[in-house]
N, C-alpha and C positions, 0 to 999 in steps of 0.2 A: 504494500500500500504506500502511495506517495504521501507521506505525512506533511510535506511542504504545503499541501492544499488545505490543511486544517487550520482553523483560526480560533482565537480566544477573544473574549469580550473586552471592550474598552472599559476601564475602571472609572473614568471621570477625571477628577483632579488628581494629578500625580504628585508625588513628593517633590518638594523643591530640591534642585540640584546644587544649592548653595554650599560652598565649602568653607563657611566661616568657622572661626576658631573659638575656643573657650568653653567654660562649663555651661554658660547660658545657651550657646549654640548647640552643645551636645544634648541638653535637656529638650530644646526645641525640636531638634531632629528626631529624638526618640518619640516625642509626642506626635510629630508629623507621621512617623513610621507607623505608630499605633493607629492613627486616624486613617492612614492609607490602607492598612490591613482590614480595619473594620469596614471601610467602604467597599473593598473588594469582596469581603465575606457576604455582603448583602445582595450580591448579583446572581442572576439566574441561569440561563440555558447555554449549553455548549453548542456552538454553531459551526457550519461548514462554510468555507470560503465561497462566495458567489462568483460565478464566471463573469468575464467581460469587464473586469475592473480596469481602470486607466493605468498608464505606465507609472510605476511607483517612483517617488522622489528618492534622493540620496538617503541611504540608511546611515545611522549613527551608532557606533558600538557603545554599550552602556558603561564600560569601565574606564576607557581612556578618552572617549569623545572623538574618535576617528571617524570621519565621513567616508563612505565608500559606496560604490555601485554594486548593488546586490545581484545584478545580472552577471557580473564577472568575478566578484569576491564572494565565495561560497562558504557558509557555515552550516553545520549540521542542523536540520529541522528538529524541533522538539518532538520526541516520539509520541505517537497517538495515545499510548497507554498513560503517559504522563498528563496529556490533555484530559483524559477521562478521570484521573485522580485529582486534578486541580480544579475542583468544583468552585473554589473561591475566585477563579479567574474567568467565570462565565458571564455572558452579557447578551441581552436580546437586541440591543441597538447597534453595537459595534462588534466587529470581529478583530482578531489579531493574527497576523502571520509572524511566527516566532521561530528563532533559532537558539541553539545552545552556544554561548560564548565561553563558558567554562563549566567544568563538572568535576566533582570530587571523586575519589576512588570508590571501588565497589562496596566497601563495608558501609552499613547503615549507621546513622542516617546519611543519605545521599543529598548533596546540594548541587544546584545548578544556577548559573547566571544566564538569564534569558532576556531577549529583546527582539525588536523587529519593527513591524508596521501596525498601525491602527487602520482598519478598513471599515468604512461606514456601510452598514448592511443595506440601507435603502439609498441606492445611488452608487457612484464610483469614487467617492472621496477617499483618498489615502493619505494618512499622516504618519510622520516618523515618530516612533517612540524614542525619546531622547534619554530616558533614565533606566528603562528595563526593570528587572526585579531579580531577587534571589529567592528560589523556592527550596523547600526541604521535602524529601520523600522518605517516609518511615512507615514500615508495616503497611504499605499500600496506600498510605494517606499522604496528601500534599498540603503543605502549609506555606503561606507567603511570609517571608522574613522581612521584606522591605525593599526599597529602591536599591539597585545594584551597587552604585558607588557609595551610598550611605552606609550599607552593611559593612563595607571595608573601612570607611572613615570613622564610624561609630558602631563597632561590632556589638550585636546583641549578645547577652550572656549565654544564650542557648547555643551559640555556635563556637565550637572549640577553635583555638588559634590554629591548630594543625589543619583543620578543614579549610580555613582561609588560605593557608599556604598551599594546600592542594589545588584550590580553585585558581589562585594566582598563577601557579606554575602551569597548570593546564591551559589557562587563558593565553599565556605567551606562546605555547605550542600551537594552539588552535589558530591564533592570529597569524603566526608565522606561516602555517600551512595555507590559510585562506589568502594571504597576500603574496604567496609564492615562496618566501623563505624569511628568516629572521631579519636579514639585512634590508629586504624590501619593506617589511613591516616597520622597522625603525626609521627607514628612509621616508616612509609615508607620514609617520608622526612628525618628523622634522620638516617635511614639506608643508604640513599643515600647522607648523609652529606650535606643536604640543610638546612642551618641555617636561622631562621627568621630574624636574624640581617643583612643578606645579601640582604633582600628584600627592595628596595629603597622606594616603595610606603607605606606611613603610613596607607593608607586605607586598603591595602592588609595585612600588618603586624597585624593591630588591629583586622581584621576579623579572622585571624588564632588564635591569642592569646585570643580573647574573642568571641567565636562562640555562636550563639543563642542556647538556651536550647534544641530545637528540633533537633539540629545537633550534639550534643555531643555524 
């Protein structure tokens, strides 16, 4: 089954992608994450992508903010069984076309960084999801942890640091493969003037600066 044709619902207001510092910012982000999760949990029905949608705009990866053409830069579509498990991401008005940008190892709980497009069900409007999300799969259940970058900047206590390292390492490998290789990925970041020094999360920064040998 081509899981790239399955979509998930638009959640409405997404978490702010602000990278402000300090304790107040941390508390505000956690409150926003809680509000985001509560909003998503209230949404309804799993949908299938309608045909005949317009040409999609540039996609944006949810961890580093790299813009890319989804017709040439390919990421793994979110598996259909995860769509089925993630009832909190369903909607009747909007669909989502989503990919996996990072995934933790086989042992549970499994975590994944997802992102992609928002596709309006009535019509052909397509919007870019700029923040994505981190989901957790445990015992067949899917839980929404928050916006992708915010989970790394302000890690929830439910996520072990080791899992964040697994996600960050896997992300660099997936991005390297999607863009052609590690040098091309880093070159694209530089071309778009995305400096590693602007990445708040030390876990993400270190993964980019010291990628595994197999991802270079």
